[in-house]
C-alpha positions in Angstrom: 1.4 36.7 -2.2 1.8 33.7 -4.5 -1.4 33.6 -5.4 -1.6 37.0 -6.5 0.5 39.3 -8.5 1.3 42.4 -7.5 -1.4 44.0 -9.2 -3.6 41.8 -7.3 -4.6 39.7 -10.7 -4.3 35.6 -9.6 -1.2 34.1 -10.7 -0.2 31.8 -12.9 0.0 29.1 -11.0 1.5 25.1 -11.6 -0.6 22.5 -11.2 1.5 21.5 -8.2 1.2 24.7 -6.7 -2.9 24.5 -7.1 -2.9 21.7 -5.0 -2.1 23.0 -2.0 -4.4 23.4 0.9 -4.1 27.6 0.5 -5.4 27.5 -2.6 -8.2 25.4 -2.6 -9.5 27.5 0.2 -9.1 30.8 -2.4 -10.9 28.6 -5.2 -13.9 28.1 -2.4 -14.1 31.4 -1.5 -13.7 32.7 -5.3 -16.7 30.8 -6.8 -18.7 31.2 -3.6 -18.0 35.5 -4.0 -18.2 35.1 -7.4 -21.9 34.5 -7.2 -22.7 37.3 -5.3 -24.1 41.0 -6.4 -23.1 42.3 -3.0 -19.7 41.8 -1.5 -20.1 45.0 0.7 -21.8 42.9 3.9 -19.5 40.7 3.8 -16.4 43.3 3.9 -17.9 45.1 6.9 -18.4 41.8 8.3 -14.1 41.0 8.3 -14.1 44.2 10.7 -15.5 42.2 13.5 -12.6 39.5 13.1 -10.5 39.9 16.2 -6.6 38.5 16.6 -6.5 37.6 19.8 -2.6 37.4 21.3 -1.6 35.7 24.4 0.9 36.3 26.2 2.9 33.5 28.5 4.8 34.5 31.6 8.5 33.0 30.8 9.4 30.2 33.5 5.8 30.2 34.8 3.5 28.5 31.9 4.4 25.8 28.8 4.0 27.3 25.9 3.1 24.0 24.1 0.8 22.4 26.6 -1.5 26.0 25.9 -1.1 25.3 22.1 -1.9 21.6 22.2 -5.1 22.9 24.6 -6.3 25.3 22.3 -6.1 23.3 19.7 -8.0 20.4 21.0 -11.3 21.3 19.9 -12.5 20.9 16.0 -10.5 18.7 14.4 -7.7 17.2 16.5 -4.0 18.3 15.8 -1.9 14.9 14.5 1.3 14.0 15.9 3.2 16.2 13.2 1.4 18.7 13.8 2.3 18.7 17.1 5.7 17.5 16.7 6.8 20.7 14.1 5.2 22.9 16.6 7.1 21.5 19.7 10.4 21.5 17.6 10.3 25.1 16.7 9.3 26.3 20.6 12.4 26.6 21.7 14.4 28.5 23.7 16.1 31.2 22.4 14.9 33.2 18.6 18.4 32.4 17.2 17.5 28.3 17.9 14.2 28.5 16.7 15.7 30.4 13.5 18.0 28.0 12.6 16.2 24.5 13.7 13.5 25.9 11.2 16.1 27.3 8.2 18.6 24.0 8.7 16.5 21.0 9.2 12.2 21.9 9.4 12.0 23.7 5.8 14.0 20.7 4.3 11.2 18.2 6.1 8.8 20.1 5.3 9.7 20.6 1.8 10.2 16.4 1.4 6.9 15.4 3.3 3.8 17.7 2.6 1.2 16.2 0.9 -2.3 17.3 0.4 -3.5 14.0 0.5 -1.7 12.2 3.6 0.0 13.0 6.9 3.7 12.0 5.5 5.3 14.2 8.4 3.9 11.8 11.5 4.5 8.7 9.0 8.3 9.7 8.7 8.5 10.5 12.1 6.8 7.3 13.2 8.9 4.8 11.3 12.5 7.5 12.3 11.7 6.6 15.9 11.0 2.9 15.4 14.5 2.6 13.8 16.4 5.2 16.1 14.6 3.1 18.7 15.2 -0.7 17.3 11.2 -0.9 18.7 7.7 -0.7 18.0 6.4 3.0 18.4 2.4 2.5 17.9 1.0 5.4 15.6 -1.3 7.2 18.7 2.6 7.3 20.7 4.7 9.3 17.9 4.5 12.4 19.2 5.4 11.6 22.8 8.0 8.9 21.6 9.9 12.2 20.1 9.3 14.1 22.9 11.2 12.0 25.1 13.7 11.4 22.5 14.4 15.1 21.9 14.7 15.5 26.3 17.2 12.7 25.9 19.2 14.2 23.7 18.9 17.7 23.7 17.8 18.2 27.0 16.3 21.7 28.9 19.8 23.5 27.6 19.2 22.9 24.2 22.6 23.7 23.0 23.7 24.5 19.5 25.9 21.5 19.5 23.2 19.2 20.6 20.3 20.3 18.6 22.4 20.4 15.4 23.4 16.2 16.4 20.0 15.5 16.9 18.4 17.1 14.1 21.1 15.8 11.7 20.1 12.4 12.1 16.7 13.3 11.7 17.6 14.5 7.9 19.8 12.0 7.3 17.4 9.5 8.0 14.7 11.8 5.9 16.9 10.9 2.9 16.2 7.4 3.7 12.6 7.9 4.0 12.5 10.1 0.6 13.8 6.7 -1.1 12.2 4.4 0.0 8.5 6.3 -0.3 8.8 9.2 -2.2 11.2 9.2 -5.1 10.2 7.8 -8.4 11.9 4.7 -8.2 13.5 5.4 -11.9 15.3 8.1 -10.9 17.2 6.1 -8.9 20.3 5.3 -11.8 23.5 6.6 -13.0 22.4 9.7 -14.2 21.4 11.2 -10.9 24.2 11.6 -8.1 21.8 11.9 -5.3 20.4 8.5 -5.6 22.9 6.2 -8.6 24.4 4.4 -5.1 20.9 2.7 -4.8 20.3 1.4 -8.7 20.7 -2.1 -7.3 17.8 -1.5 -4.7 15.4 0.5 -7.0 13.1 -2.5 -8.3 13.2 -4.3 -5.2 11.8 -0.7 -3.7 9.2 -0.2 -6.6 8.2 -3.7 -6.0 7.5 -2.8 -2.3 5.7 0.2 -2.9 3.9 -1.9 -5.8 2.6 -4.0 -3.1 1.7 -1.2 -0.4 4.0 -3.8 1.7 5.7 -0.9 4.4 6.3 -2.5 7.5 10.2 -3.0 6.0 11.0 0.2 6.2 12.2 0.8 9.6 14.5 -1.6 9.1 15.4 -0.8 6.0 16.2 2.7 7.0 18.1 1.6 9.8 20.1 -0.6 7.3 20.8 2.3 4.8 22.3 4.1 7.5 24.6 1.3 8.6 25.4 1.1 4.9 26.0 5.1 4.6 28.5 4.4 7.9 30.2 1.6 6.1 29.1 -1.1 7.8 28.2 -2.8 4.1 28.9 -2.9 1.2 27.0 -2.5 -2.0 26.5 -6.1 -2.8 25.8 -6.5 0.5 22.7 -4.2 0.8 21.3 -5.5 -2.8 20.9 -8.9 -0.8 19.7 -7.6 2.1 17.1 -6.1 0.1 16.6 -8.9 -2.4 16.3 -11.2 1.4 13.8 -8.9 2.3 12.1 -9.3 -1.3 12.2 -12.9 -0.7 10.4 -12.8 3.0 7.2 -11.0 2.5 6.7 -12.6 -1.6 6.7 -16.0 0.3 4.5 -15.4 2.9 2.0 -13.6 0.3 2.3 -16.7 -1.8 1.2 -18.8 1.4 -1.1 -16.4 2.8 0.1 -15.8 5.8 -0.9 -12.6 7.9 1.2 -9.7 8.6 0.8 -10.3 12.4 3.5 -9.2 14.4 5.6 -8.4 11.3 6.1 -5.4 12.7 7.3 -6.2 15.9 10.1 -8.2 13.7 11.1 -5.5 11.6 11.4 -3.4 14.3 14.1 -5.6 16.0 15.9 -6.9 12.5 18.7 -4.5 12.5 19.5 -4.7 16.3 18.9 -8.3 16.5 21.7 -9.1 13.9 24.2 -6.3 15.3 23.9 -8.1 18.4 25.4 -11.6 17.1 28.0 -9.5 15.1 29.0 -7.8 18.4 29.8 -11.6 19.8 31.3 -12.4 16.7 32.7 -9.5 14.9 33.9 -11.9 11.8 30.5 -12.9 11.2 28.8 -11.6 7.9 26.2 -9.3 8.3 23.8 -11.2 5.6 24.8 -14.5 6.9 23.7 -13.3 10.1 20.6 -12.1 9.1 19.4 -15.0 7.1 20.0 -17.1 10.0 17.5 -14.8 11.9 14.5 -15.4 9.3 15.2 -18.9 8.9 14.9 -19.2 12.6 11.8 -17.2 13.3 8.9 -19.2 14.4 5.4 -19.0 14.4 3.6 -16.0 12.9 6.6 -13.9 11.3 8.4 -17.5 10.2 9.3 -17.6 6.0 7.9 -20.4 4.7 10.2 -23.8 3.8 9.6 -24.9 0.2 7.6 -27.7 1.0 4.7 -25.5 2.0 5.9 -22.8 -0.6 5.5 -25.5 -3.3 2.5 -26.9 -1.8 1.1 -22.9 -2.1 2.1 -22.5 -5.6 0.5 -26.0 -6.7 -2.5 -25.8 -4.8 -3.8 -22.6 -3.4 -6.9 -20.9 -4.3 -4.7 -17.7 -5.1 -7.1 -16.0 -7.6 -10.0 -16.1 -4.5 -6.5 -15.1 -1.2 -5.7 -11.6 -3.4 -6.4 -8.9 -4.8 -5.7 -7.2 -8.4 -2.3 -5.4 -7.3 -1.0 -8.8 -5.5 -2.0 -10.8 -8.3 -0.9 -8.8 -11.1 2.4 -8.5 -8.9 3.0 -12.7 -8.9 1.7 -13.2 -12.3 4.6 -10.9 -13.6 7.1 -12.9 -11.8 7.6 -15.2 -14.0 8.3 -12.5 -16.9 11.3 -10.9 -15.3 12.8 -8.1 -17.3 15.6 -6.9 -18.9 18.0 -3.7 -19.4 16.5 -3.4 -22.7 13.0 -3.7 -21.8 10.5 -2.6 -19.1 9.5 -5.7 -16.3 5.3 -6.4 -17.2 5.0 -4.9 -13.7 6.8 -1.9 -14.0 4.2 -1.3 -18.2 0.9 -1.9 -15.3 2.4 0.3 -12.8 3.4 3.3 -14.7 2.2 2.8 -18.3 -0.7 2.2 -17.4 -0.9 -1.3 -18.8 -4.3 -2.2 -18.4 -3.9 -5.9 -17.5 -6.6 -8.2 -15.9 -6.1 -11.8 -14.2 -7.6 -14.2 -17.0 -9.0 -18.0 -16.3 -7.7 -19.9 -19.5 -10.0 -22.4 -18.1 -12.9 -20.2 -17.5 -14.8 -20.1 -14.3 -18.3 -21.4 -15.8 -17.7 -24.3 -17.9 -21.3 -23.8 -20.0 -19.3 -24.8 -23.5 -19.1 -28.3 -24.2 -15.8 -28.0 -26.1 -14.6 -27.5 -22.5 -15.9 -30.3 -21.1 -14.5 -32.7 -24.2 -10.8 -31.0 -24.0 -10.6 -31.6 -19.8 -12.5 -35.7 -20.4 -14.7 -37.6 -18.7 -13.5 -36.2 -15.0 -13.9 -32.2 -16.1 -15.8 -31.4 -13.2 -12.7 -33.1 -10.6 -10.5 -31.2 -13.1 -12.4 -27.5 -13.1 -13.0 -27.7 -9.2 -9.0 -28.7 -8.7 -7.4 -26.0 -11.0 -9.4 -23.1 -11.4 -8.6 -20.6 -9.4 -4.2 -21.9 -8.8 -1.6 -20.1 -10.6 -1.5 -22.8 -13.0 -5.2 -21.5 -14.8 -4.2 -18.1 -14.1 -2.7 -15.6 -16.4 -2.9 -11.8 -17.4 -4.7 -9.9 -20.3 -6.0 -6.6 -21.5 -8.8 -8.1 -23.4 -10.2 -10.5 -20.1 -13.8 -10.0 -21.0 -13.8 -10.7 -25.0 -12.3 -13.8 -23.8 -15.0 -14.4 -21.6 -15.9 -18.4 -21.3 -14.8 -19.3 -25.3 -13.3 -22.7 -26.3 -9.4 -22.2 -25.8 -8.7 -22.2 -29.8 -10.8 -19.3 -29.7 -8.6 -17.5 -27.6 -5.2 -18.7 -29.0 -6.1 -17.0 -32.3 -8.8 -14.2 -31.3 -9.6 -11.0 -33.2 -11.6 -8.6 -32.2 -13.6 -5.4 -34.1 -13.3 -2.1 -33.4 -17.4 -0.6 -33.7 -16.4 2.7 -34.2 -13.5 2.6 -36.7 -14.0 -1.2 -37.9 -10.3 -1.8 -37.4 -9.5 -5.6 -36.3 -6.8 -5.9 -33.9 -5.3 -9.6 -33.0 -5.8 -9.7 -29.5 -5.6 -14.1 -28.7 -2.7 -15.9 -26.6 -0.9 -16.2 -30.0 -0.4 -12.3 -30.6 0.1 -11.6 -27.2 4.1 -10.3 -26.3 3.5 -11.4 -22.5 6.1 -14.4 -21.9 3.7 -16.3 -20.1 0.7 -15.8 -22.0 3.4 -17.3 -24.9 3.9 -20.2 -22.9 0.1 -21.0 -23.4 0.2 -20.7 -26.8 2.5 -23.0 -27.4 0.2 -25.5 -26.6 -2.7 -26.6 -28.7 -4.9 -28.1 -26.1 -5.6 -26.8 -22.1 -6.1 -30.3 -20.1 -4.5 -31.8 -17.1 -1.5 -32.1 -18.9 -1.4 -29.2 -19.6 -2.1 -27.6 -16.1 0.3 -29.7 -14.5 3.1 -29.0 -16.8 2.1 -25.3 -15.8 2.4 -26.0 -12.3 5.7 -26.8 -12.2 6.9 -24.2 -14.2 5.1 -22.0 -11.5 7.0 -24.0 -9.2 10.3 -23.6 -11.2 9.8 -19.8 -11.8 9.0 -18.8 -7.9 11.5 -20.2 -6.4 13.5 -19.0 -8.7 12.2 -15.5 -8.0 12.2 -15.7 -4.1 14.3 -18.4 -2.8 14.7 -19.5 0.6 18.2 -18.3 1.8 21.0 -20.1 3.2 23.0 -19.2 5.7 26.8 -20.4 7.0 26.1 -18.6 10.3 26.0 -20.5 13.6 26.2 -18.1 17.0 29.1 -18.1 19.3 28.0 -20.2 22.3 29.4 -20.4 25.3 31.8 -22.7 26.8 30.5 -24.7 29.1 32.3 -26.6 32.5 31.4 -29.1 34.3 31.2 -29.0 38.4 32.0 -32.0 39.4 
């Protein structure tokens, strides 16, 4: 009815509506039949379609099991499909209508996406947050059923249904904040999200670098904040700590193995310490836990962090988004201007990584500038942060001499217009730093290396804590 108007003609739909699966199916059929001369055989063929009604015996048949069995062939049902059907397979029509209108309709409105299964994704993170334990993707549906049976039970009383689904509905808001809404909406002019304006930047960054392991922990923290367990300032400090944790691990090139388990337990661990010492500060305890992680889940200390900044081949270790994320960290932002990273992500600013000292020293000017030890310098610094920057003119810079890169101008072949694209003309602070140096040799590379150490320590510092856990008193038995 939405696709067609009252006269049977195609409606003027929005671009968002045209993304729906239903409209895509309609478009395929329309395209197919528009090329056919005689439609009568197809219309007659529709008369052979049958509608099958399966009647179940109350108390004898399990409708959810029948649903899963019938749909077990063809494309497998997602856990989100199973959860939806299970949620609406309630004892009474009144309960089914109530749960659908009050809870499932907002869920579907928020989570329906033609490109990804947000419903399963949401429920996985919700269940991890609720259980404070990891839930693997194939276990989402069974875990949901267990939670439903425990919280609601067979009697399915309205009060218990509302309590169970109200918690889900509240968590949906936190998931939407962390995963779905444009972070630019999180400001004072939008009342729904205004209280989260201070953490919007971290949420944006975590999305940009595709870090989602923190989401179950963040959902728990946001719920704790909503219950007045945390102040706005404490919430900000928690998110800054998470940003530092993941960013420092990226710099040192740590794998994410076991981090999902840590994140699932982190809120519970913190509250357990506070339970033993009610005077303890949540953020201080959280820092203590992070600092005392060992093995695969630890946060890099300053020694290994600074060593990685100075010596690791950053360019070879990471892909495009991570490169832009780290390199733009040196620029920062102000209230008046967007950060470089937001310009790249939101305004399609086409920047790529540029090796100031080129990957191939095919020009004698470079060898002369680097000096007699140019081969060692080239091997040692080439792919490190000291030699990298961002530019929209990578191919134009190529392996040109340093002085040419400084003042490079290019001509548009169609218009004949000349554009100044050298480092001296770049608006990016990281390139202004380069332009302030007349040469690019080991002395400058060492200076820039230390600049990166300072900048990245400021951006993602190692946390400190004064918290010490309460230890049980001991008694000597003589």
